[in-house]
All heavy atoms as TSV, in Angstrom:
chain	resi	resn	atom	element	x	y	z
A	1	ASP	N	N	12.874	-55.793	41.712
A	1	ASP	CA	C	12.323	-56.736	40.814
A	1	ASP	C	C	12.557	-56.380	39.410
A	1	ASP	O	O	12.537	-55.254	38.999
A	1	ASP	CB	C	10.856	-56.984	41.044
A	1	ASP	CG	C	10.570	-57.606	42.362
A	1	ASP	OD1	O	11.309	-58.494	42.759
A	1	ASP	OD2	O	9.493	-57.280	42.952
A	2	ALA	N	N	12.933	-57.269	38.513
A	2	ALA	CA	C	13.241	-57.026	37.189
A	2	ALA	C	C	11.911	-56.797	36.424
A	2	ALA	O	O	10.855	-57.428	36.727
A	2	ALA	CB	C	13.885	-58.218	36.505
A	3	THR	N	N	11.928	-55.854	35.467
A	3	THR	CA	C	10.704	-55.513	34.803
A	3	THR	C	C	11.116	-55.727	33.198
A	3	THR	O	O	12.223	-55.801	32.934
A	3	THR	CB	C	10.253	-54.109	34.894
A	3	THR	OG1	O	11.260	-53.274	34.524
A	3	THR	CG2	C	9.916	-53.853	36.470
A	4	PRO	N	N	10.035	-55.672	32.369
A	4	PRO	CA	C	10.377	-55.707	30.911
A	4	PRO	C	C	11.223	-54.553	30.441
A	4	PRO	O	O	11.996	-54.677	29.572
A	4	PRO	CB	C	8.969	-55.680	30.318
A	4	PRO	CG	C	8.045	-56.268	31.287
A	4	PRO	CD	C	8.547	-55.884	32.617
A	5	GLY	N	N	11.082	-53.450	31.128
A	5	GLY	CA	C	12.037	-52.348	30.851
A	5	GLY	C	C	13.392	-52.586	31.169
A	5	GLY	O	O	14.268	-52.193	30.362
A	6	HIS	N	N	13.694	-53.345	32.215
A	6	HIS	CA	C	15.066	-53.686	32.529
A	6	HIS	C	C	15.655	-54.660	31.468
A	6	HIS	O	O	16.764	-54.638	31.131
A	6	HIS	CB	C	15.149	-54.356	33.958
A	6	HIS	CG	C	14.839	-53.439	35.098
A	6	HIS	ND1	N	13.906	-53.579	35.974
A	6	HIS	CD2	C	15.489	-52.330	35.475
A	6	HIS	CE1	C	13.868	-52.657	36.878
A	6	HIS	NE2	N	14.888	-51.866	36.608
A	7	ALA	N	N	14.732	-55.652	31.001
A	7	ALA	CA	C	15.151	-56.569	30.112
A	7	ALA	C	C	15.484	-55.915	28.787
A	7	ALA	O	O	16.514	-56.228	28.142
A	7	ALA	CB	C	14.117	-57.620	29.901
A	8	ALA	N	N	14.684	-54.898	28.368
A	8	ALA	CA	C	14.870	-54.198	27.122
A	8	ALA	C	C	16.263	-53.402	27.246
A	8	ALA	O	O	16.950	-53.441	26.275
A	8	ALA	CB	C	13.708	-53.263	26.862
A	9	LEU	N	N	16.404	-52.779	28.296
A	9	LEU	CA	C	17.696	-51.988	28.434
A	9	LEU	C	C	18.884	-52.969	28.445
A	9	LEU	O	O	19.864	-52.616	27.765
A	9	LEU	CB	C	17.669	-51.321	29.821
A	9	LEU	CG	C	18.947	-50.536	30.133
A	9	LEU	CD1	C	19.146	-49.418	29.158
A	9	LEU	CD2	C	18.892	-49.920	31.521
A	10	ALA	N	N	18.775	-54.145	28.994
A	10	ALA	CA	C	19.924	-55.082	28.943
A	10	ALA	C	C	20.208	-55.506	27.580
A	10	ALA	O	O	21.247	-55.719	27.087
A	10	ALA	CB	C	19.594	-56.345	29.816
A	11	VAL	N	N	19.090	-55.751	26.731
A	11	VAL	CA	C	19.170	-56.205	25.359
A	11	VAL	C	C	19.886	-55.016	24.539
A	11	VAL	O	O	20.758	-55.305	23.761
A	11	VAL	CB	C	17.808	-56.480	24.638
A	11	VAL	CG1	C	17.921	-56.535	23.176
A	11	VAL	CG2	C	17.238	-57.698	25.301
A	12	ILE	N	N	19.524	-53.734	24.762
A	12	ILE	CA	C	20.133	-52.628	24.008
A	12	ILE	C	C	21.593	-52.589	24.382
A	12	ILE	O	O	22.417	-52.344	23.452
A	12	ILE	CB	C	19.411	-51.423	24.411
A	12	ILE	CG1	C	17.904	-51.396	23.759
A	12	ILE	CG2	C	20.195	-50.125	23.899
A	12	ILE	CD1	C	16.984	-50.324	24.236
A	13	VAL	N	N	21.926	-52.720	25.610
A	13	VAL	CA	C	23.338	-52.534	26.114
A	13	VAL	C	C	24.159	-53.691	25.544
A	13	VAL	O	O	25.312	-53.537	25.025
A	13	VAL	CB	C	23.434	-52.589	27.586
A	13	VAL	CG1	C	24.847	-52.720	28.035
A	13	VAL	CG2	C	22.799	-51.242	28.185
A	14	ALA	N	N	23.528	-54.910	25.521
A	14	ALA	CA	C	24.342	-56.174	24.987
A	14	ALA	C	C	24.614	-56.009	23.599
A	14	ALA	O	O	25.639	-56.331	23.045
A	14	ALA	CB	C	23.570	-57.382	25.304
A	15	ILE	N	N	23.517	-55.531	22.720
A	15	ILE	CA	C	23.848	-55.376	21.344
A	15	ILE	C	C	24.751	-54.283	20.999
A	15	ILE	O	O	25.558	-54.434	20.102
A	15	ILE	CB	C	22.427	-55.216	20.606
A	15	ILE	CG1	C	21.606	-56.569	20.740
A	15	ILE	CG2	C	22.622	-54.855	19.157
A	15	ILE	CD1	C	20.241	-56.504	20.175
A	16	GLY	N	N	24.609	-53.192	21.714
A	16	GLY	CA	C	25.508	-52.010	21.566
A	16	GLY	C	C	27.015	-52.496	21.876
A	16	GLY	O	O	27.972	-52.147	21.108
A	17	ALA	N	N	27.137	-53.191	22.865
A	17	ALA	CA	C	28.547	-53.594	23.329
A	17	ALA	C	C	28.966	-54.723	22.173
A	17	ALA	O	O	30.227	-54.721	21.802
A	17	ALA	CB	C	28.537	-54.314	24.655
A	18	ALA	N	N	28.111	-55.581	21.686
A	18	ALA	CA	C	28.636	-56.531	20.732
A	18	ALA	C	C	28.873	-55.984	19.424
A	18	ALA	O	O	29.783	-56.447	18.641
A	18	ALA	CB	C	27.362	-57.544	20.565
A	19	ALA	N	N	28.298	-54.784	19.118
A	19	ALA	CA	C	28.667	-54.030	17.889
A	19	ALA	C	C	30.092	-53.675	17.697
A	19	ALA	O	O	30.650	-53.668	16.603
A	19	ALA	CB	C	27.743	-52.802	17.689
A	20	SER	N	N	30.696	-53.551	18.919
A	20	SER	CA	C	32.144	-53.158	18.862
A	20	SER	C	C	33.075	-54.352	18.588
A	20	SER	O	O	34.212	-54.218	18.340
A	20	SER	CB	C	32.631	-52.396	20.201
A	20	SER	OG	O	32.478	-53.394	21.207
A	21	LEU	N	N	32.486	-55.551	18.701
A	21	LEU	CA	C	33.246	-56.768	18.466
A	21	LEU	C	C	33.265	-57.330	17.128
A	21	LEU	O	O	33.949	-58.216	16.837
A	21	LEU	CB	C	32.715	-57.939	19.450
A	21	LEU	CG	C	32.787	-57.488	20.943
A	21	LEU	CD1	C	32.075	-58.660	21.720
A	21	LEU	CD2	C	34.213	-57.403	21.370
A	22	GLY	N	N	32.464	-56.775	16.261
A	22	GLY	CA	C	32.474	-57.202	14.848
A	22	GLY	C	C	30.991	-57.000	14.210
A	22	GLY	O	O	30.146	-56.862	14.900
A	23	ALA	N	N	31.048	-57.173	12.901
A	23	ALA	CA	C	29.810	-56.800	12.106
A	23	ALA	C	C	28.675	-57.797	12.421
A	23	ALA	O	O	27.448	-57.393	12.541
A	23	ALA	CB	C	30.088	-56.696	10.726
A	24	TRP	N	N	28.966	-59.027	12.667
A	24	TRP	CA	C	28.049	-60.070	12.795
A	24	TRP	C	C	27.692	-60.387	14.258
A	24	TRP	O	O	26.661	-61.173	14.609
A	24	TRP	CB	C	28.458	-61.443	12.092
A	24	TRP	CG	C	28.330	-61.239	10.663
A	24	TRP	CD1	C	29.357	-61.045	9.749
A	24	TRP	CD2	C	27.110	-61.254	9.903
A	24	TRP	NE1	N	28.917	-60.974	8.547
A	24	TRP	CE2	C	27.523	-61.111	8.478
A	24	TRP	CE3	C	25.747	-61.462	10.116
A	24	TRP	CZ2	C	26.600	-61.078	7.463
A	24	TRP	CZ3	C	24.843	-61.437	9.114
A	24	TRP	CH2	C	25.311	-61.294	7.758
A	25	MET	N	N	28.483	-59.916	15.190
A	25	MET	CA	C	28.301	-60.204	16.557
A	25	MET	C	C	26.879	-59.775	17.042
A	25	MET	O	O	26.243	-60.507	17.816
A	25	MET	CB	C	29.279	-59.572	17.432
A	25	MET	CG	C	29.378	-60.122	18.910
A	25	MET	SD	S	29.434	-61.896	18.974
A	25	MET	CE	C	31.130	-62.173	18.543
A	26	PRO	N	N	26.386	-58.567	16.724
A	26	PRO	CA	C	24.970	-58.156	17.212
A	26	PRO	C	C	23.899	-59.248	16.799
A	26	PRO	O	O	23.011	-59.512	17.533
A	26	PRO	CB	C	24.745	-56.856	16.553
A	26	PRO	CG	C	26.107	-56.215	16.381
A	26	PRO	CD	C	26.998	-57.418	16.006
A	27	ALA	N	N	24.021	-59.772	15.575
A	27	ALA	CA	C	23.054	-60.754	15.053
A	27	ALA	C	C	23.203	-62.038	15.901
A	27	ALA	O	O	22.182	-62.644	16.222
A	27	ALA	CB	C	23.301	-61.043	13.593
A	28	ARG	N	N	24.391	-62.402	16.327
A	28	ARG	CA	C	24.567	-63.518	17.077
A	28	ARG	C	C	24.020	-63.455	18.513
A	28	ARG	O	O	23.352	-64.267	19.095
A	28	ARG	CB	C	26.077	-63.971	17.136
A	28	ARG	CG	C	26.638	-64.411	15.828
A	28	ARG	CD	C	28.084	-64.517	15.812
A	28	ARG	NE	N	28.457	-64.882	14.513
A	28	ARG	CZ	C	29.657	-64.496	13.951
A	28	ARG	NH1	N	30.534	-63.739	14.651
A	28	ARG	NH2	N	29.951	-64.880	12.680
A	29	ILE	N	N	24.232	-62.254	19.101
A	29	ILE	CA	C	23.700	-61.935	20.419
A	29	ILE	C	C	22.148	-61.971	20.329
A	29	ILE	O	O	21.417	-62.427	21.218
A	29	ILE	CB	C	24.176	-60.500	20.935
A	29	ILE	CG1	C	25.724	-60.701	21.131
A	29	ILE	CG2	C	23.451	-60.106	22.176
A	29	ILE	CD1	C	26.194	-61.536	22.184
A	30	ALA	N	N	21.660	-61.291	19.262
A	30	ALA	CA	C	20.159	-61.183	19.040
A	30	ALA	C	C	19.536	-62.634	18.952
A	30	ALA	O	O	18.515	-62.985	19.496
A	30	ALA	CB	C	19.804	-60.387	17.875
A	31	ALA	N	N	20.292	-63.541	18.303
A	31	ALA	CA	C	19.827	-64.884	18.153
A	31	ALA	C	C	19.789	-65.586	19.548
A	31	ALA	O	O	18.751	-66.313	19.853
A	31	ALA	CB	C	20.701	-65.710	17.168
A	32	ALA	N	N	20.688	-65.381	20.369
A	32	ALA	CA	C	20.736	-65.956	21.772
A	32	ALA	C	C	19.663	-65.342	22.501
A	32	ALA	O	O	18.980	-66.149	23.282
A	32	ALA	CB	C	22.121	-65.761	22.382
A	33	LEU	N	N	19.504	-64.097	22.516
A	33	LEU	CA	C	18.367	-63.424	23.221
A	33	LEU	C	C	17.037	-63.906	22.801
A	33	LEU	O	O	16.177	-64.123	23.667
A	33	LEU	CB	C	18.543	-61.997	23.135
A	33	LEU	CG	C	19.665	-61.306	23.884
A	33	LEU	CD1	C	19.900	-59.859	23.550
A	33	LEU	CD2	C	19.691	-61.515	25.306
A	34	LEU	N	N	16.847	-63.990	21.478
A	34	LEU	CA	C	15.494	-64.519	20.977
A	34	LEU	C	C	15.267	-65.916	21.460
A	34	LEU	O	O	14.104	-66.225	21.999
A	34	LEU	CB	C	15.503	-64.427	19.461
A	34	LEU	CG	C	14.199	-64.969	18.802
A	34	LEU	CD1	C	13.117	-64.049	19.209
A	34	LEU	CD2	C	14.421	-65.009	17.332
A	35	VAL	N	N	16.284	-66.870	21.432
A	35	VAL	CA	C	16.099	-68.158	21.875
A	35	VAL	C	C	15.651	-68.174	23.459
A	35	VAL	O	O	14.747	-68.855	23.872
A	35	VAL	CB	C	17.341	-69.095	21.560
A	35	VAL	CG1	C	17.278	-70.381	22.334
A	35	VAL	CG2	C	17.316	-69.302	20.092
A	36	ALA	N	N	16.522	-67.458	24.214
A	36	ALA	CA	C	16.268	-67.413	25.610
A	36	ALA	C	C	14.908	-66.803	25.934
A	36	ALA	O	O	14.180	-67.310	26.813
A	36	ALA	CB	C	17.387	-66.531	26.238
A	37	PHE	N	N	14.505	-65.810	25.269
A	37	PHE	CA	C	13.206	-65.132	25.498
A	37	PHE	C	C	12.050	-66.018	25.270
A	37	PHE	O	O	11.077	-66.209	25.940
A	37	PHE	CB	C	13.144	-63.900	24.705
A	37	PHE	CG	C	11.759	-63.198	24.859
A	37	PHE	CD1	C	11.517	-62.534	26.019
A	37	PHE	CD2	C	10.789	-63.130	23.904
A	37	PHE	CE1	C	10.241	-61.833	26.212
A	37	PHE	CE2	C	9.486	-62.412	24.023
A	37	PHE	CZ	C	9.392	-61.872	25.221
A	38	LEU	N	N	12.136	-66.795	24.053
A	38	LEU	CA	C	11.102	-67.699	23.717
A	38	LEU	C	C	10.901	-68.784	24.542
A	38	LEU	O	O	9.869	-69.282	24.999
A	38	LEU	CB	C	11.210	-68.134	22.139
A	38	LEU	CG	C	11.095	-66.957	21.037
A	38	LEU	CD1	C	11.354	-67.578	19.737
A	38	LEU	CD2	C	9.634	-66.371	21.231
A	39	CYS	N	N	12.077	-69.386	24.968
A	39	CYS	CA	C	12.152	-70.521	25.951
A	39	CYS	C	C	11.606	-70.040	27.252
A	39	CYS	O	O	10.856	-70.790	27.901
A	39	CYS	CB	C	13.457	-71.077	25.957
A	39	CYS	SG	S	14.044	-71.959	24.525
A	40	ALA	N	N	11.959	-68.871	27.783
A	40	ALA	CA	C	11.449	-68.376	28.978
A	40	ALA	C	C	9.946	-68.261	28.965
A	40	ALA	O	O	9.252	-68.526	30.011
A	40	ALA	CB	C	12.203	-67.062	29.227
A	41	LEU	N	N	9.379	-67.744	27.877
A	41	LEU	CA	C	8.010	-67.612	27.826
A	41	LEU	C	C	7.291	-69.016	27.850
A	41	LEU	O	O	6.300	-69.114	28.618
A	41	LEU	CB	C	7.554	-66.926	26.457
A	41	LEU	CG	C	7.810	-65.490	26.260
A	41	LEU	CD1	C	7.380	-64.912	24.976
A	41	LEU	CD2	C	7.052	-64.704	27.385
A	42	CYS	N	N	7.866	-69.934	27.223
A	42	CYS	CA	C	7.322	-71.285	27.350
A	42	CYS	C	C	7.410	-71.897	28.751
A	42	CYS	O	O	6.502	-72.405	29.205
A	42	CYS	CB	C	8.086	-72.191	26.333
A	42	CYS	SG	S	7.458	-73.944	26.243
A	43	ILE	N	N	8.610	-71.690	29.360
A	43	ILE	CA	C	8.751	-72.150	30.736
A	43	ILE	C	C	7.820	-71.573	31.693
A	43	ILE	O	O	7.234	-72.094	32.545
A	43	ILE	CB	C	10.263	-71.967	31.197
A	43	ILE	CG1	C	11.143	-72.925	30.482
A	43	ILE	CG2	C	10.431	-72.185	32.737
A	43	ILE	CD1	C	12.592	-72.645	30.536
A	44	ASN	N	N	7.712	-70.193	31.618
A	44	ASN	CA	C	6.804	-69.470	32.515
A	44	ASN	C	C	5.370	-69.845	32.330
A	44	ASN	O	O	4.585	-70.045	33.252
A	44	ASN	CB	C	6.896	-67.935	32.292
A	44	ASN	CG	C	8.157	-67.420	32.874
A	44	ASN	OD1	O	8.709	-68.075	33.802
A	44	ASN	ND2	N	8.601	-66.366	32.339
A	45	SER	N	N	4.951	-70.127	31.108
A	45	SER	CA	C	3.508	-70.558	30.942
A	45	SER	C	C	3.280	-72.051	31.334
A	45	SER	O	O	2.165	-72.361	31.866
A	45	SER	CB	C	3.140	-70.449	29.501
A	45	SER	OG	O	3.863	-71.414	28.572
A	46	ARG	N	N	4.308	-72.904	31.202
A	46	ARG	CA	C	4.056	-74.245	31.661
A	46	ARG	C	C	4.363	-74.590	33.136
A	46	ARG	O	O	3.685	-75.289	33.747
A	46	ARG	CB	C	4.912	-75.260	30.896
A	46	ARG	CG	C	4.448	-75.352	29.400
A	46	ARG	CD	C	5.482	-76.190	28.664
A	46	ARG	NE	N	4.985	-76.267	27.192
A	46	ARG	CZ	C	4.663	-77.354	26.582
A	46	ARG	NH1	N	4.686	-78.532	27.227
A	46	ARG	NH2	N	4.205	-77.411	25.286
A	47	LEU	N	N	5.434	-73.879	33.619
A	47	LEU	CA	C	5.711	-74.202	34.993
A	47	LEU	C	C	5.337	-73.021	36.013
A	47	LEU	O	O	5.409	-73.142	37.174
A	47	LEU	CB	C	7.229	-74.282	35.114
A	47	LEU	CG	C	7.848	-75.491	34.371
A	47	LEU	CD1	C	9.368	-75.493	34.560
A	47	LEU	CD2	C	7.296	-76.774	34.774
A	48	GLY	N	N	4.975	-71.892	35.455
A	48	GLY	CA	C	4.511	-70.779	36.287
A	48	GLY	C	C	5.722	-69.963	36.775
A	48	GLY	O	O	5.492	-69.057	37.667
A	49	GLY	N	N	6.971	-70.135	36.374
A	49	GLY	CA	C	8.078	-69.366	36.843
A	49	GLY	C	C	9.363	-70.117	36.502
A	49	GLY	O	O	9.443	-71.078	35.813
A	50	GLN	N	N	10.454	-69.510	36.872
A	50	GLN	CA	C	11.790	-69.983	36.701
A	50	GLN	C	C	12.361	-70.724	37.804
A	50	GLN	O	O	12.079	-70.447	39.034
A	50	GLN	CB	C	12.720	-68.835	36.398
A	50	GLN	CG	C	12.336	-67.992	35.213
A	50	GLN	CD	C	12.691	-68.663	33.835
A	50	GLN	OE1	O	13.704	-69.268	33.798
A	50	GLN	NE2	N	11.878	-68.342	32.900
A	51	THR	N	N	13.191	-71.687	37.634
A	51	THR	CA	C	13.944	-72.314	38.610
A	51	THR	C	C	15.404	-72.373	38.208
A	51	THR	O	O	15.730	-71.965	37.062
A	51	THR	CB	C	13.463	-73.832	38.806
A	51	THR	OG1	O	13.867	-74.580	37.603
A	51	THR	CG2	C	12.012	-74.013	39.022
A	52	GLY	N	N	16.251	-72.786	39.121
A	52	GLY	CA	C	17.725	-72.841	38.724
A	52	GLY	C	C	18.010	-73.855	37.564
A	52	GLY	O	O	18.796	-73.381	36.711
A	53	ASP	N	N	17.241	-74.868	37.504
A	53	ASP	CA	C	17.460	-75.757	36.308
A	53	ASP	C	C	16.937	-75.142	35.089
A	53	ASP	O	O	17.666	-75.325	34.089
A	53	ASP	CB	C	16.605	-77.066	36.665
A	53	ASP	CG	C	17.293	-77.889	37.773
A	53	ASP	OD1	O	18.480	-77.689	37.990
A	53	ASP	OD2	O	16.561	-78.785	38.199
A	54	THR	N	N	15.833	-74.427	35.096
A	54	THR	CA	C	15.486	-73.801	33.794
A	54	THR	C	C	16.333	-72.679	33.356
A	54	THR	O	O	16.516	-72.481	32.142
A	54	THR	CB	C	13.960	-73.252	33.983
A	54	THR	OG1	O	13.881	-72.301	34.915
A	54	THR	CG2	C	12.991	-74.415	34.233
A	55	ILE	N	N	16.907	-71.942	34.326
A	55	ILE	CA	C	17.908	-70.926	33.948
A	55	ILE	C	C	19.091	-71.518	33.411
A	55	ILE	O	O	19.669	-70.977	32.390
A	55	ILE	CB	C	18.156	-69.993	35.263
A	55	ILE	CG1	C	16.885	-69.216	35.521
A	55	ILE	CG2	C	19.319	-69.045	34.893
A	55	ILE	CD1	C	17.008	-68.515	36.868
A	56	GLY	N	N	19.545	-72.572	33.934
A	56	GLY	CA	C	20.720	-73.231	33.442
A	56	GLY	C	C	20.500	-73.754	31.987
A	56	GLY	O	O	21.341	-73.674	31.080
A	57	ALA	N	N	19.220	-74.338	31.836
A	57	ALA	CA	C	18.900	-74.866	30.496
A	57	ALA	C	C	18.756	-73.576	29.455
A	57	ALA	O	O	19.296	-73.824	28.348
A	57	ALA	CB	C	17.563	-75.497	30.519
A	58	LEU	N	N	18.283	-72.487	29.835
A	58	LEU	CA	C	18.166	-71.282	28.962
A	58	LEU	C	C	19.657	-70.883	28.610
A	58	LEU	O	O	19.847	-70.484	27.401
A	58	LEU	CB	C	17.451	-70.246	29.706
A	58	LEU	CG	C	15.988	-70.354	29.756
A	58	LEU	CD1	C	15.330	-69.281	30.599
A	58	LEU	CD2	C	15.245	-70.520	28.432
A	59	SER	N	N	20.494	-70.923	29.543
A	59	SER	CA	C	21.902	-70.621	29.302
A	59	SER	C	C	22.474	-71.478	28.191
A	59	SER	O	O	23.105	-70.962	27.239
A	59	SER	CB	C	22.750	-70.598	30.621
A	59	SER	OG	O	24.004	-70.406	30.377
A	60	GLU	N	N	22.328	-72.781	28.421
A	60	GLU	CA	C	22.909	-73.697	27.384
A	60	GLU	C	C	22.296	-73.532	25.963
A	60	GLU	O	O	22.942	-73.565	24.943
A	60	GLU	CB	C	22.686	-75.130	27.869
A	60	GLU	CG	C	23.485	-75.499	29.027
A	60	GLU	CD	C	24.985	-75.316	28.983
A	60	GLU	OE1	O	25.455	-75.731	27.882
A	60	GLU	OE2	O	25.566	-74.722	29.886
A	61	LEU	N	N	20.960	-73.314	25.975
A	61	LEU	CA	C	20.216	-73.074	24.661
A	61	LEU	C	C	20.704	-71.746	24.042
A	61	LEU	O	O	20.914	-71.755	22.789
A	61	LEU	CB	C	18.794	-73.137	24.939
A	61	LEU	CG	C	18.113	-74.371	25.105
A	61	LEU	CD1	C	16.552	-74.163	25.556
A	61	LEU	CD2	C	18.203	-75.320	24.052
A	62	ALA	N	N	20.954	-70.755	24.827
A	62	ALA	CA	C	21.513	-69.471	24.213
A	62	ALA	C	C	22.808	-69.694	23.688
A	62	ALA	O	O	23.165	-69.132	22.588
A	62	ALA	CB	C	21.385	-68.365	25.241
A	63	GLU	N	N	23.680	-70.376	24.351
A	63	GLU	CA	C	24.986	-70.695	23.908
A	63	GLU	C	C	25.033	-71.475	22.596
A	63	GLU	O	O	25.740	-71.206	21.626
A	63	GLU	CB	C	25.771	-71.499	24.993
A	63	GLU	CG	C	27.239	-71.707	24.599
A	63	GLU	CD	C	27.987	-72.399	25.530
A	63	GLU	OE1	O	27.595	-72.513	26.748
A	63	GLU	OE2	O	29.059	-72.890	25.297
A	64	CYS	N	N	24.105	-72.483	22.511
A	64	CYS	CA	C	23.906	-73.212	21.272
A	64	CYS	C	C	23.509	-72.288	20.115
A	64	CYS	O	O	23.979	-72.399	18.990
A	64	CYS	CB	C	22.950	-74.385	21.403
A	64	CYS	SG	S	23.615	-75.737	22.403
A	65	ALA	N	N	22.619	-71.440	20.353
A	65	ALA	CA	C	22.159	-70.506	19.365
A	65	ALA	C	C	23.290	-69.626	18.839
A	65	ALA	O	O	23.419	-69.353	17.599
A	65	ALA	CB	C	21.032	-69.586	19.849
A	66	VAL	N	N	24.082	-69.102	19.698
A	66	VAL	CA	C	25.365	-68.344	19.293
A	66	VAL	C	C	26.221	-69.218	18.510
A	66	VAL	O	O	26.737	-68.733	17.466
A	66	VAL	CB	C	25.975	-67.662	20.387
A	66	VAL	CG1	C	27.359	-67.150	20.040
A	66	VAL	CG2	C	25.192	-66.709	21.202
A	67	LEU	N	N	26.491	-70.380	18.911
A	67	LEU	CA	C	27.394	-71.293	18.140
A	67	LEU	C	C	26.863	-71.586	16.762
A	67	LEU	O	O	27.622	-71.537	15.717
A	67	LEU	CB	C	27.660	-72.559	18.927
A	67	LEU	CG	C	28.627	-72.383	20.221
A	67	LEU	CD1	C	28.568	-73.617	21.039
A	67	LEU	CD2	C	29.927	-71.804	19.909
A	68	LEU	N	N	25.583	-71.868	16.696
A	68	LEU	CA	C	25.012	-72.115	15.363
A	68	LEU	C	C	24.966	-70.842	14.506
A	68	LEU	O	O	25.234	-71.003	13.301
A	68	LEU	CB	C	23.530	-72.577	15.571
A	68	LEU	CG	C	23.354	-74.062	16.094
A	68	LEU	CD1	C	21.982	-74.309	16.351
A	68	LEU	CD2	C	23.883	-75.047	15.106
A	69	ALA	N	N	24.814	-69.710	15.074
A	69	ALA	CA	C	24.892	-68.485	14.347
A	69	ALA	C	C	26.267	-68.267	13.804
A	69	ALA	O	O	26.595	-67.718	12.771
A	69	ALA	CB	C	24.459	-67.349	15.195
A	70	CYS	N	N	27.295	-68.680	14.545
A	70	CYS	CA	C	28.703	-68.480	14.235
A	70	CYS	C	C	29.122	-69.379	12.951
A	70	CYS	O	O	29.886	-68.969	12.121
A	70	CYS	CB	C	29.668	-68.816	15.319
A	70	CYS	SG	S	29.694	-67.524	16.638
A	71	VAL	N	N	28.692	-70.496	12.927
A	71	VAL	CA	C	28.916	-71.442	11.847
A	71	VAL	C	C	27.982	-71.378	10.686
A	71	VAL	O	O	28.256	-71.848	9.563
A	71	VAL	CB	C	29.006	-72.978	12.299
A	71	VAL	CG1	C	30.059	-73.133	13.323
A	71	VAL	CG2	C	27.625	-73.344	12.808
A	72	GLY	N	N	26.839	-70.851	10.921
A	72	GLY	CA	C	25.755	-70.754	9.812
A	72	GLY	C	C	25.674	-69.386	9.310
A	72	GLY	O	O	25.425	-68.868	8.411
């Protein structure tokens, strides 16, 4: 089972890997993770858990956050 520790480790690894891709990439990854995390909290509180549809929606929202960070 995933724990908050696993999620924190995944965030650290993702930001570390993104740092090798350019100066602004970690900020873009952080924006996507923040959006996904906040939406997951909202989904968990309203629905009591995740479904395949909510995970797909989180993926799309995170992608939008990265794209907005790239142009903004």
